[in-house]
Each structure stands twice: as C-alpha cells, then as structure tokens.
C-alpha positions as MATLAB code, in Angstrom:
seq = 'XXXXXXXXXXXXXXXXXXXXXXXXXXXXXXXXXXXXXXXXXXXXXXXXXXXXXXXXXXXXXXXXXXXXXXXXXXXXXXXXXXXXXXXXXXXXXXXXXXXXXXXXXXXXXXXXXXXXXXXXXXXXXXXXXXXXXXXXXXXXXXXXXXXXXXXXXXXXXXXXXXXXXXXXXXXXXXXXXXXXXXXXXXXXXXXXXXXXXXXXXXXXXXXXXXXXXXXXXXXXXXXXXXXXXXXXXXXXXXXXXXXXXXXXXXXXXXXXXXXXXXXXXXXXXXXXXXXXXXXXXXXXXXXXXXXXXXXXXXXXXXXXXXXXXXXXXXXXXXXXXXXXXXXXXXXXXXXXXXXXXXXXXXXXXXXXXXXXXXXXXXXXXXXXXXXXXXXXXXXXXXXXXXXXXXXXXXXXXXXXXXXXXXXXXXXXXXXXXXXXXXXXXXXXXXXXXXXXXXXXXXXXXXXXXXXXXXXXXXXXXXXXXXXXXXXXXXXXXXXXXXXXXXXXXXXXXXXXXXXXXXXXXXXXXXXXXXXXXXXXXXXXXXXXXXXXXXXXXXXXXXXXXXXXXXXXXXXXXXXXXXXXXXXXXXXXXXXXXXXXXXXXXXXXXXXXXXXXXXXXXXXXXXXXXXXXXXXXXXXXXXX';
ca = [
      -0.098    0.098    0.201;
       1.393    3.353   -1.032;
       1.297    6.318    1.246;
      -2.148    7.773   -1.219;
      -4.742    5.614    1.364;
      -7.439    7.388    2.373;
     -10.029    5.942    5.350;
     -13.145    6.763    6.526;
     -13.874    7.220   10.112;
     -16.237    4.707   11.629;
     -18.548    7.229   13.713;
     -21.346    8.895   12.687;
     -20.675   12.679   11.967;
     -20.686   15.101   14.562;
     -22.884   18.084   15.212;
     -20.235   20.354   13.727;
     -20.074   17.995   10.715;
     -24.004   17.956    9.844;
     -23.967   21.839   10.637;
     -21.352   22.231    7.866;
     -23.215   20.047    5.438;
     -26.270   22.100    6.043;
     -24.271   25.189    5.431;
     -22.596   24.010    2.203;
     -26.437   23.345    0.954;
     -25.580   19.779    1.320;
     -28.433   18.383    3.252;
     -29.011   14.717    1.700;
     -25.899   13.980    2.179;
     -25.383    9.877    1.860;
     -25.343    7.780    4.959;
     -22.473    7.402    7.159;
     -19.310    5.906    5.912;
     -18.678    2.269    6.126;
     -15.648    1.511    3.571;
     -12.108    2.606    2.977;
     -10.953    2.996   -0.737;
      -6.480    3.057   -1.172;
      -4.162    2.903   -4.194;
      -2.272   -0.396   -3.220;
       1.178   -0.939   -5.163;
      -0.313   -2.654   -8.064;
      -4.238   -2.975   -7.052;
      -6.804   -1.256   -5.770;
      -7.914   -1.821   -2.148;
     -11.244   -1.821   -0.865;
     -11.356   -2.143    2.830;
      -7.659   -3.426    2.551;
      -8.145   -6.056   -0.198;
      -7.289   -6.010   -3.490;
     -10.405   -4.987   -5.495;
     -11.346   -5.302   -9.258;
     -13.287   -2.869  -10.554;
     -15.068   -3.736  -13.236;
     -16.695   -0.156  -14.557;
     -19.215    1.013  -17.516;
     -18.705    4.496  -18.960;
     -22.723    6.183  -19.352;
     -23.202   10.262  -19.282;
     -26.264   11.224  -17.190;
     -26.785   14.197  -19.957;
     -27.015   11.841  -22.606;
     -29.677    9.456  -21.273;
     -33.102   10.981  -19.952;
     -33.372   11.684  -16.579;
     -36.298    9.077  -16.312;
     -34.156    5.986  -17.606;
     -31.004    7.212  -15.190;
     -31.817    4.235  -12.643;
     -32.937    1.783  -15.852;
     -29.550    2.313  -17.504;
     -27.522    1.978  -14.120;
     -29.533   -1.350  -13.389;
     -28.800   -2.854  -17.177;
     -24.863   -2.000  -16.265;
     -25.479   -4.056  -13.359;
     -26.931   -6.766  -14.982;
     -24.306   -7.183  -17.093;
     -21.900   -7.871  -14.366;
     -20.428   -4.338  -13.462;
     -19.731   -3.059  -10.072;
     -18.842    0.905  -11.202;
     -20.504    3.273  -12.848;
     -17.869    5.811  -14.298;
     -18.872    9.137  -15.523;
     -17.549   12.088  -17.688;
     -19.169   15.513  -16.564;
     -18.929   18.125  -19.261;
     -18.026   21.833  -18.047;
     -19.911   23.159  -20.906;
     -23.167   21.523  -20.113;
     -23.278   22.812  -16.169;
     -21.929   26.134  -17.098;
     -23.829   26.728  -20.699;
     -23.371   30.847  -19.742;
     -20.312   32.151  -18.470;
     -20.398   32.139  -14.617;
     -23.938   30.800  -14.469;
     -24.166   26.891  -12.958;
     -26.585   24.622  -13.273;
     -26.055   21.203  -11.224;
     -29.541   20.792  -10.235;
     -32.418   21.063  -12.899;
     -33.617   18.386  -15.205;
     -30.335   16.071  -16.555;
     -28.340   18.376  -14.628;
     -28.880   17.308  -11.303;
     -25.328   15.085  -10.644;
     -26.426   14.558   -7.020;
     -29.346   12.406   -7.907;
     -27.345   10.218  -10.532;
     -24.729    9.746   -7.601;
     -27.903    8.780   -5.424;
     -29.027    6.524   -7.476;
     -25.455    4.570   -8.290;
     -25.126    4.253   -4.670;
     -28.751    3.092   -4.528;
     -28.061   -0.218   -6.630;
     -24.868   -1.198   -4.701;
     -22.609    0.155   -7.369;
     -19.316    2.255   -7.507;
     -18.347    5.545   -9.344;
     -15.506    6.796  -10.956;
     -15.564   10.382  -11.436;
     -13.996   12.108  -14.658;
     -14.732   15.714  -14.380;
     -12.285   17.208  -16.706;
     -12.139   20.078  -17.274;
     -11.190   18.575  -20.971;
     -13.327   15.386  -21.775;
     -13.503   14.906  -25.529;
     -16.154   11.992  -25.611;
     -17.307   13.093  -29.046;
     -19.114   16.149  -26.949;
     -18.727   19.909  -28.123;
     -15.370   20.874  -27.358;
     -14.572   17.876  -25.355;
     -16.825   19.811  -22.377;
     -15.098   23.357  -22.477;
     -17.144   26.328  -22.962;
     -17.054   27.774  -26.196;
     -17.249   31.580  -24.530;
     -13.984   31.162  -23.795;
     -13.232   31.380  -27.637;
     -14.511   35.031  -27.902;
     -10.631   35.764  -27.097;
      -8.873   34.491  -30.145;
      -5.605   34.211  -28.599;
      -6.700   32.206  -25.812;
      -4.922   28.678  -25.097;
      -6.896   26.121  -23.296;
      -5.549   23.099  -21.048;
      -2.665   24.878  -19.935;
      -1.420   27.454  -17.078;
      -2.865   30.597  -19.490;
      -4.031   32.544  -16.203;
      -7.608   32.997  -18.471;
      -8.297   29.560  -18.819;
      -6.720   28.838  -15.245;
      -9.478   31.318  -13.540;
     -12.606   29.718  -15.862;
     -11.160   26.100  -14.968;
     -11.104   27.104  -11.262;
     -14.134   28.572  -11.285;
     -15.773   25.363  -12.532;
     -13.893   23.034  -10.068;
     -14.959   24.853   -7.313;
     -18.492   24.859   -8.071;
     -18.355   21.007   -8.941;
     -16.274   20.276   -5.665;
     -19.735   21.377   -3.779;
     -21.406   18.457   -6.044;
     -18.586   15.735   -5.366;
     -17.288   16.199   -1.871;
     -20.096   14.488    0.099;
     -20.580   11.217   -2.244;
     -16.843   10.590   -1.823;
     -16.064    7.396   -0.044;
     -14.283    8.964    2.534;
     -17.955   10.610    3.316;
     -19.788    7.293    2.722;
     -20.907    8.041   -0.311;
     -19.989    5.743   -3.899;
     -17.266    7.895   -5.342;
     -13.882    5.995   -5.494;
     -11.854    7.559   -7.452;
     -11.544   11.270   -9.603;
      -9.444   10.958  -13.068;
      -7.408   14.494  -13.452;
      -7.758   16.160  -17.007;
      -8.095   13.503  -19.441;
      -5.910   11.954  -21.946;
      -3.374   15.039  -21.888;
      -0.717   13.307  -23.259;
      -2.432   13.504  -26.467;
      -3.054   16.919  -26.453;
      -0.108   18.790  -24.704;
       2.837   18.145  -22.216;
       2.694   20.462  -19.215;
       3.026   18.693  -16.137;
       2.584   21.419  -13.653;
      -0.880   22.355  -15.063;
      -1.930   18.727  -14.074;
       0.080   19.397  -10.348;
      -1.933   22.772  -10.412;
      -5.395   20.596  -11.026;
      -4.423   17.957   -8.415;
      -3.642   20.521   -5.993;
      -6.915   22.784   -6.787;
      -8.748   19.399   -6.110;
      -7.403   19.018   -2.554;
      -7.849   22.199   -1.428;
     -11.824   21.669   -2.104;
     -11.983   19.315   -0.118;
     -11.387   16.425   -2.751;
      -9.627   13.869   -0.486;
     -10.041   10.365   -2.756;
      -7.350    8.908   -4.408;
      -6.571   10.340   -8.254;
      -6.033    8.811  -11.522;
      -5.340   10.000  -15.092;
      -5.794    8.544  -18.403;
      -3.789    8.366  -21.773;
      -2.978    6.041  -24.339;
      -0.412    3.175  -23.513;
       2.418    5.120  -25.325;
       5.814    6.101  -23.667;
       5.184   10.050  -24.798;
       1.557   10.097  -23.969;
       2.134    8.172  -20.415;
       4.926   10.716  -19.300;
       3.279   13.744  -20.707;
      -0.028   12.728  -19.209;
       0.233   10.796  -16.079;
       1.420   11.722  -12.129;
       3.151   10.492   -9.531;
       0.762    9.271   -7.284;
      -2.116    8.990   -9.462;
      -3.478    5.592  -10.413;
      -2.659    5.103  -14.467;
      -5.391    4.494  -16.559;
      -4.597    3.569  -19.685;
      -6.962    3.835  -23.250;
      -7.096    1.340  -23.770;
      -5.171   -1.722  -21.850;
      -5.255   -4.678  -23.827;
      -2.072   -6.452  -23.326;
       0.494   -7.320  -20.464;
       2.828   -5.284  -22.368;
       0.832   -2.011  -22.118;
       0.616   -2.571  -18.071;
       4.611   -3.216  -17.763;
       5.383    0.195  -19.932;
       2.662    1.911  -17.303;
       4.641    0.565  -14.502;
       7.910    1.991  -15.692;
       6.666    5.297  -16.146;
       5.001    5.755  -13.170;
       5.886    2.870  -10.887;
       4.252    2.099   -7.459;
       0.585    2.836   -8.295;
      -2.348    0.633   -9.657;
      -2.647    0.126  -13.393;
      -5.766   -0.018  -15.042;
      -7.636    0.069  -18.667;
      -9.493    3.230  -17.943;
     -11.322    3.015  -21.601;
     -11.433   -0.512  -22.951;
     -13.936   -0.236  -26.259;
     -16.943   -2.421  -26.734;
     -17.996   -0.002  -29.686;
     -16.645    3.333  -31.386;
     -18.028    6.493  -32.923;
     -19.281    7.637  -35.803;
     -19.087   10.531  -37.997;
     -21.366   12.070  -40.626;
     -20.843   10.499  -44.066;
     -19.353    7.196  -42.843;
     -20.826    3.821  -42.428;
     -21.532    2.869  -38.801;
     -19.058    2.158  -36.885;
     -18.837   -1.373  -35.309;
     -16.683   -3.379  -33.078;
     -17.150   -7.327  -33.237;
     -18.383   -8.924  -30.288;
     -15.692  -11.809  -30.590;
     -13.202   -8.660  -30.055;
     -14.454   -7.047  -26.965;
     -15.117  -10.350  -25.409;
     -11.292  -11.590  -26.050;
     -10.131   -8.169  -24.394;
     -12.644   -8.502  -21.836;
     -11.699  -12.091  -20.993;
      -7.731  -11.373  -20.619;
      -8.737   -8.176  -18.109;
     -10.967  -10.516  -16.448;
      -8.690  -13.639  -16.064;
      -5.823  -11.560  -15.012;
      -7.557   -9.890  -12.262;
      -7.102   -5.958  -14.397;
      -9.812   -3.147  -13.490;
     -11.111   -1.830  -16.535;
     -13.842    0.096  -17.506;
     -15.909    0.032  -20.697;
     -16.433    2.941  -22.756;
     -19.143    3.184  -23.588;
     -21.036    0.659  -21.905;
     -24.284    2.499  -22.978;
     -23.974    5.918  -25.125;
     -27.006    7.316  -25.297;
     -28.064   10.500  -27.545;
     -25.986   13.962  -28.266;
     -29.591   15.738  -27.878;
     -29.860   19.164  -29.589;
     -26.004   20.893  -30.563;
     -23.921   18.830  -28.072;
     -22.207   16.197  -31.098;
     -18.687   17.493  -31.108;
     -16.406   16.726  -34.276;
     -12.597   15.375  -35.051;
     -10.311   16.678  -37.135;
      -6.838   14.979  -38.276;
      -3.473   16.948  -39.820;
      -3.686   16.696  -43.814;
      -0.699   15.794  -45.300;
      -0.946   17.979  -48.221;
      -2.540   21.027  -47.540;
      -5.255   22.139  -50.278;
      -6.758   25.998  -50.395;
      -4.635   26.564  -47.035;
      -7.038   23.986  -45.565;
      -4.340   21.980  -43.174;
      -6.864   19.656  -41.564;
      -9.606   17.396  -42.211;
     -13.242   18.225  -40.391;
     -15.112   14.857  -39.279;
     -18.571   15.872  -37.284;
     -19.814   13.346  -34.941;
     -23.607   12.026  -35.661;
     -26.022   12.859  -33.435;
     -27.084    9.068  -32.092;
     -23.928    8.289  -29.582;
     -25.158    4.496  -29.840;
     -21.572    3.778  -30.294;
     -22.296   -0.227  -30.773;
     -22.257   -0.277  -27.331;
     -23.425   -3.275  -25.307;
     -26.741   -1.263  -24.286;
     -28.152    0.282  -27.245;
     -29.126    3.708  -27.405;
     -33.071    3.273  -26.504;
     -31.337    1.024  -23.300;
     -32.054   -2.079  -24.758;
     -29.491   -5.262  -24.132;
     -27.814   -6.500  -27.410;
     -26.085   -9.539  -28.491;
     -22.590   -8.002  -27.286;
     -24.652   -7.700  -23.418;
     -25.462  -11.115  -23.097;
     -21.699  -12.214  -24.688;
     -19.965  -10.179  -21.982;
     -22.934  -11.033  -19.190;
     -22.271  -14.600  -19.476;
     -18.415  -13.723  -19.913;
     -18.302  -11.648  -16.933;
     -20.765  -13.930  -14.866;
     -18.691  -17.151  -15.313;
     -15.800  -14.811  -13.508;
     -17.550  -13.357  -10.586;
     -15.705  -13.686   -7.349;
     -17.216  -15.765   -4.696;
     -20.405  -14.633   -3.068;
     -21.372  -12.174   -6.405;
     -23.982  -13.292   -8.437;
     -25.626  -11.334  -11.726;
     -28.745   -9.729  -11.072;
     -31.867  -10.378  -13.452;
     -31.912   -8.176  -16.770;
     -34.223   -5.347  -16.513;
     -37.486   -5.349  -18.497;
     -36.909   -3.318  -21.836;
     -38.109    0.085  -22.589;
     -41.918   -0.239  -24.836;
     -40.906    1.498  -28.145;
     -43.485    2.367  -31.114;
     -44.135    2.795  -34.541;
     -46.008    6.454  -35.573;
     -47.978    6.360  -39.137;
     -46.744    9.064  -41.277;
     -47.043   12.753  -40.066;
     -47.961   14.947  -42.497;
     -46.347   18.827  -42.610;
     -46.871   22.087  -43.602;
     -44.301   24.892  -44.412;
     -44.545   27.277  -41.481;
     -41.966   29.965  -41.599;
     -38.442   30.531  -43.122;
     -35.473   32.182  -41.519;
     -35.628   34.872  -43.992;
     -39.230   35.464  -42.147;
     -37.772   35.423  -38.965;
     -34.405   38.042  -39.062;
     -33.722   39.506  -35.870;
     -32.103   42.700  -35.563;
     -28.540   42.663  -37.195;
     -25.087   43.114  -35.314;
     -22.662   45.319  -37.935;
     -18.931   45.088  -38.126;
     -16.237   45.460  -41.054;
     -15.361   42.158  -41.193;
     -17.005   38.937  -40.416;
     -17.074   38.140  -36.759;
     -17.105   34.767  -35.217;
     -20.380   32.878  -33.473;
     -18.479   33.087  -30.087;
     -17.895   37.033  -30.973;
     -21.783   37.392  -31.278;
     -22.301   35.529  -28.077;
     -23.445   32.367  -29.717;
     -22.448   28.280  -29.629;
     -23.769   27.078  -32.539;
     -27.106   27.041  -34.291;
     -26.846   29.633  -37.267;
     -25.642   32.865  -38.305;
     -26.421   34.644  -41.537;
     -23.585   37.087  -43.188;
     -24.598   39.747  -45.478;
     -22.874   42.538  -47.521;
     -23.056   44.594  -50.764;
     -20.792   44.025  -53.535;
     -18.925   46.952  -54.359;
     -16.277   46.460  -57.384;
     -16.846   42.925  -58.313;
     -20.129   41.277  -59.389;
     -19.002   38.092  -59.406;
     -16.477   35.383  -59.295;
     -14.489   33.546  -57.146;
     -15.716   33.910  -53.685;
     -13.415   32.227  -51.119;
     -14.410   31.892  -46.854;
     -11.223   31.872  -45.406;
     -11.568   29.378  -42.992;
     -15.128   28.497  -43.030;
     -16.712   26.836  -40.147;
     -18.445   24.132  -41.034;
     -21.353   24.766  -43.551;
     -22.652   27.425  -45.596;
     -25.585   28.355  -47.969;
     -24.758   31.016  -50.436;
     -27.226   33.335  -51.715;
     -26.419   36.028  -54.298;
     -29.758   39.063  -54.522;
     -31.890   36.230  -52.804;
     -31.367   33.711  -55.318;
     -29.323   30.410  -54.231;
     -26.201   29.901  -55.469;
     -24.882   26.570  -53.818;
     -23.263   25.314  -50.634;
     -19.320   25.361  -49.258;
     -18.858   22.521  -46.831;
     -15.655   22.081  -44.698;
     -16.183   18.397  -44.336;
     -14.870   18.120  -47.899;
     -12.216   20.777  -47.178;
     -14.166   23.374  -49.482;
     -13.449   27.001  -49.296;
     -14.747   28.680  -52.474;
     -17.520   28.906  -54.603;
     -18.335   30.939  -58.314;
     -20.981   33.628  -58.045;
     -22.270   34.043  -61.099;
     -22.389   37.974  -62.402;
     -24.918   39.778  -60.899;
     -26.757   42.381  -63.122;
     -27.429   44.561  -60.110;
     -26.116   47.984  -59.500;
     -25.112   46.717  -55.881;
     -25.760   43.027  -55.470;
     -26.515   41.623  -52.083;
     -24.315   38.807  -51.037;
     -25.637   36.501  -48.039;
     -23.841   33.530  -46.653;
     -25.780   31.346  -44.147;
     -23.020   29.385  -41.936;
     -24.211   26.343  -39.341;
     -21.825   25.337  -37.123;
     -21.493   21.437  -36.799;
     -20.201   21.227  -33.349;
     -16.511   22.151  -31.931;
     -13.552   19.958  -32.419;
     -13.218   17.764  -29.216;
      -9.967   16.050  -29.931;
      -6.412   16.795  -30.693;
      -4.328   19.847  -31.758;
      -6.907   22.012  -33.716;
      -9.442   22.198  -30.560;
      -9.468   25.682  -31.019;
     -12.741   25.736  -33.186;
     -14.433   28.630  -33.404;
     -17.285   28.926  -35.845;
     -18.753   31.020  -38.608;
     -16.614   32.785  -41.261;
     -13.311   33.011  -38.811;
     -11.116   34.977  -41.467;
     -12.873   36.864  -44.081;
     -14.529   36.656  -47.089;
     -12.671   37.379  -50.376;
     -13.933   38.121  -54.195;
     -11.508   37.655  -57.028;
      -8.783   38.872  -54.687;
     -10.810   41.790  -53.120;
     -12.007   41.366  -49.132;
     -15.349   42.458  -48.552;
     -16.021   44.850  -46.115;
     -19.301   46.172  -44.079;
     -21.063   42.912  -43.421;
     -24.536   42.829  -41.045;
     -24.685   39.562  -39.207;
     -28.283   37.844  -37.926;
     -28.028   35.581  -35.101;
     -29.918   32.419  -35.145;
     -28.760   30.358  -31.759;
     -32.214   28.373  -32.369;
     -32.881   27.920  -28.831;
     -35.856   26.038  -28.036;
     -38.274   28.329  -26.809;
     -37.859   30.438  -29.594;
     -38.482   27.533  -32.008;
     -41.846   26.800  -29.921;
     -42.880   30.498  -30.380;
     -42.110   31.106  -34.157;
     -45.212   32.222  -35.769;
     -46.571   31.065  -39.067;
     -45.036   33.334  -41.601;
     -47.464   34.711  -44.295;
     -44.904   35.440  -46.755;
     -42.845   32.100  -46.144;
     -39.856   33.209  -48.598;
     -39.315   30.194  -51.235;
     -35.728   30.386  -50.774;
     -34.136   27.376  -48.604;
     -34.189   27.559  -44.860;
     -37.609   26.563  -44.267;
     -39.372   25.607  -41.012;
     -41.832   22.651  -41.383;
     -44.397   21.840  -38.516;
     -47.177   19.261  -37.892;
     -49.481   17.598  -35.462;
     -49.754   13.993  -34.468;
     -51.766   11.995  -31.977;
     -50.023    9.823  -28.959;
     -52.876    7.567  -27.248;
     -49.899    5.865  -24.629;
     -46.381    7.404  -24.878;
     -43.139    5.553  -25.710;
     -40.039    5.757  -27.102;
     -39.637    6.390  -30.957;
     -37.344    7.405  -33.773;
     -38.247   10.009  -36.265;
     -37.319    9.094  -40.102;
     -35.847   12.024  -41.514;
     -35.233   10.259  -44.657;
     -37.389   12.234  -46.875;
     -35.391   15.400  -45.415;
     -31.911   16.838  -46.720;
     -30.192   18.617  -43.562;
     -31.432   20.075  -40.255;
     -32.823   19.899  -36.957;
     -35.997   18.388  -35.186;
     -37.924   19.575  -32.170;
     -40.659   17.639  -30.610;
     -42.761   19.511  -28.150;
     -39.910   22.126  -27.632;
     -37.249   19.885  -27.193;
     -34.494   19.628  -29.389;
     -33.708   16.050  -30.964;
     -30.419   16.840  -32.918;
     -29.189   17.236  -36.483;
     -29.809   14.890  -39.263;
     -28.482   14.574  -42.887;
     -29.236   13.302  -46.068;
     -25.407   11.608  -46.120;
     -26.130    9.606  -43.402;
     -25.439    7.073  -41.933;
     -28.283    8.398  -39.521;
     -31.570    9.264  -40.811;
     -33.538    8.508  -37.611;
     -33.743   10.447  -34.480;
     -34.685    9.222  -30.989;
     -37.179   10.613  -29.131;
     -38.038    9.238  -25.579;
     -41.196    8.709  -24.273;
     -40.965   11.391  -21.736;
     -40.921   13.781  -24.304;
     -43.943   12.910  -25.980;
     -47.641   13.376  -24.178;
     -51.129   11.741  -24.336;
     -53.025   13.427  -27.336;
     -51.739   16.023  -29.539;
     -48.096   16.723  -30.090;
     -46.097   18.848  -32.496;
     -42.846   18.232  -34.285;
     -40.887   21.200  -36.221;
     -38.260   20.588  -38.469;
     -35.885   22.970  -39.892;
     -34.730   22.417  -42.947;
     -31.243   24.245  -44.623;
     -31.813   22.632  -48.366;
     -35.528   21.284  -48.559;
     -38.136   23.400  -49.814;
     -41.530   21.295  -49.801;
     -42.807   19.447  -46.931;
     -42.744   15.825  -46.939;
     -44.052   13.165  -44.412;
     -42.461   11.968  -41.126;
     -43.071    8.429  -39.557;
     -41.802    6.850  -36.015;
     -39.953    3.898  -35.550;
     -38.590    1.198  -33.057;
     -34.690    1.310  -33.586;
     -32.601    3.397  -34.941;
     -31.535    1.230  -37.737;
     -33.889   -1.602  -39.339;
];
C-alpha cells in the first residue's frame, strides 16, 4: 500500500459536521461511512483487500433522466460494479458564470444517489476537458471569444475559468466521496492529456486545486499506452488509466513510467464513434470478448467506454479533425462532425436495450465473478412504438424571422457574437466585383450562399471546400448572403481551438469584402416553439416545417428523416438533434418522456429542402 491511502471514520458525523453540510447546501448527504478505498502498489484496495473495478461509462446528460435508474441497472446486470461518468463543464456552465447542477439532467447528485442505491461505485471524470465526442470536449465555447486564449494549460484566463468551474463542481462531489460514505472511489485528473500537451505543472495545479476543495479520494489519469503519452499525461501518486489497456505489455510500460500505483484500463472499447458521411462504426463481439476475458482472467480493473452511449441531443455533438499531409487551399486539417446518436455500438444500445454483445459480456463476466457475487436479472426493456406518417406544412422560414443584425467591418465568429452553435447569416453588398470566385477563408463549418436572394450553392468544410463561383449579377449593388451552420466544436487533438462562422474573411476575386451585417439564429428551443407562422413564407431554402400527431400512450420512438435533407428536429419543444441526408443516421431518438397523451407537435428546420414531406416513427435506430 502506498502513501495515497484514504480512510473513512467509522463513527457518525458529529453535530459540527452536520451543520457544515447544511451550510454548504448539502443536507441530503449519503449515509454514514462504512468503507475504505486506497491505491495499493499494484491493486486498488477496498477495505484493505484487492478490488477489481469492473466499470462501464455512461453520461447522465445523454440519457433521459427518467431512464437513469434503468440504465444503471442494465450495467449492473451485465456484471459491472462501478459506473464511470464524464462531467461536461459546458453543460453545467452554458453561460459564463451561471452554473446549474440541479435541474433536469444536470442533477448530478441525484444520479450519484441512484448509483449508490443500486450498490455500485463511481469513477468520476470531471475534466475540465473530457473529449467524448461532445462539443469542444466539454470546454465552454465562450472562452473562444478571445482569439488568443489557450486551453488545457496555464494561460491565466483559462485557469481562472477552470478554477471557477471546479470549485462549483467540488461542492457536488464532496459529500459523495467514499471518505464520507458515498459511492465515489476515484477522480480522474484531466483526460488523455498526453495526447494533447506536456505541461505537467498544469496537471499538478489541477491536483492541488481538487485537494484544496476537500476532494480527498485517490486520483487517476487516463492516457494511451505509449511512452510519450504516459510520460506527458501521468502523475506520480495517481493511478494510471490506459486508453485502452489490452495487453500485458501496456501494464509493464505504465509501471516503468509511473511505478508504485495501480494500472487499469480506463477505456476499453466495446464500440466506436461515427461521423457524418461514414458507415456505422462497429466493434465485433468476438474482439471485445477476447479483451474482457484477458482483463477478467488477470484480475485487471477496467472501464468499458461506453457500456451505454445514449444521445447527443440538441447541438451537443462534437467533431474530430486530422492533420492533412497535403494542404489544399490553405486547409491543414480535415473536419469530421459526429452524428447525433451516441449508440456507439455499445452493449446497451441508444434506447437502453441489451444487444447480443451485452449478453455475451454478461455471460463472460458472470462466469468469472468472485465467490459470493451473482448477476441480477436483466431489467425489462423500455417500450418503443411505431407512428404512422405525419403530415407537415411549410410553417415559416429563417428569412421571415430575421432578428436585428450586428454590424462589423469584417465577419466575426459565432462566439464573438455570443453564440455557441446554430446559424449566423452574414450579409454584405458587393461594391466593385459583381461576381466571380468567392473564397470563405477558414469557414467553420457549412454555408449556403445566396446572391440577390437566389440560392447559389453550398460550401462544406467537411469536404475541405473554401470557395464557390458567384454568377455575375446585373444589379448595380448586389446583395451577398452567406448562411453559416456550426456543426460541433472539435473535441480532440491539436485543432481543438475551433471557433465557428466565417472565422477569417470573405474574398471575391482577391478583394476583401467589407461592411457586414450578421443575423444570429442560436435556435433556442423556446424561440422555435414560439415561432409564428409567416404569411410571406419566402421560397428560399431555410424553411421550418410543422405538423401535429396523436399519441394514445407515450413510448420511445425514432423519427425517420430520410425524406428530408439537412437540419434539426424539435418535438414538443425538445431538440432531438441534427440529421443529414449523407447519413448514416436517418432516424432521431425521441424518448417517451418528451411525448404526451393526445396532441404533439413536431418542427423541422431544413436548410436545403423547400417542400414538406411526411415523417414516421420507428422502434429502432436502424432496420
């Protein structure tokens, strides 16, 4: 056993402690402490005995709150004893300085209580950076208002923001530590830092900050099993997480670089992520079964990333980017936005149902459980329903709902306009050149181009496009409009600084275009819900379609958007996420709790389609 041992007092908290809890706003703290958790030289130690952590990751914000308990019970039924959770900073501080850890899916304390009630432990991974195919990896996009700000390092501006977040989050975590009778065993510092940077003093700053906030449980790190990643991302005295650890050589490497602490596979992958325009990613049951067999038979702790993925509702899905060997038109990286579904080919699918992979792993783990442990029954499946085709009508358009513009000499980014995602319409008048080659320098991410109100075409960052030909206008002062969609801030790697919009400038035949008006469409749920029907109904792309449908008994369903082209869907004011005709996702998940008996309303914003088409409901993500 090493020095990082944390013991829980066995007596009930005294009056002073109870009063302290109340003063901190934590009147509903867990029961009295009963267990001890520590880092041994090679093993995790629970009550002084070697403990194999069999964890599975899920994210409360990607799961309807009403289904939290069912998803936790599914993980337990597969043979897991721990739930791992990322906590996304930008989900809990969507606006600078305004935190929410209590409403709806943001109620982390309730999720922690449910995990403990099921007799499971928790591995908490609070960032500040998480990745997870989540917008900006969990970092708030308001930081991008300052173009020169650097993240995941000791830039004082970043540290001030991160400290503000971690202090608030620590208040939620503190009473749920095992040292206070709670289920949280371990807290991860940062995430895969060795894949991004090498400032070990930044990591040490995080560790010290957590300790100052009363976080007294052991810490871990998580990095790929390579020498450079582990050297840059691990910390002495912290358990070493491997993403992933699938061979004995990975453990040997980690022990050489950071000796004297347990090593575990902090991300073992039973599935994988999918980008727009790709085929659905899959991981074979045979492959993950082989890996889990190795982990179980050698008594190695692990966490399945993910046991259940859920859904990146709204505009929360992120994007990836790879460096290009050959630069094209100044583009040095690719752009790969993530689909809305986070099904991930996980053992528990997006709708919370067991897959064949689930049953294979349940059998494998169940056959290797320690004496005295047994598998609980698999929970009943959550009902799903079909819906007959729903007729929609053309309701309004972006052009009929223009807000007041912001003016500037040059285009500015979404973030500088105080907007995270959604759309921004950039408008200017062409003085000088009336047509020719238009270059949108560093367009992030997808644009529709209009000249004198007529649709010219699209520019797609995903395809490394930056330019489009404008036909010569006969108007004396033509109007150029560029409608830009943000498709998720990059969440991993060296290109993570990823502001949205026309992030540099627009150039026509070499001339920089000046004097812009910018119309912001953050597409907030309440704004879309209140959007009135427009009498004019412009015939340009960028239309809202709306329809009503009846439900006798609400159940989960998947809305099929295969007859539409590219856009966003709301049901009863809830944003289901993005769809895109390039696939592979054509159906969006709608949980039963977002539906109601009787009349329901579906609203679609399609950037390219101009005529309404019917939409139907299905029981599954894919046929």
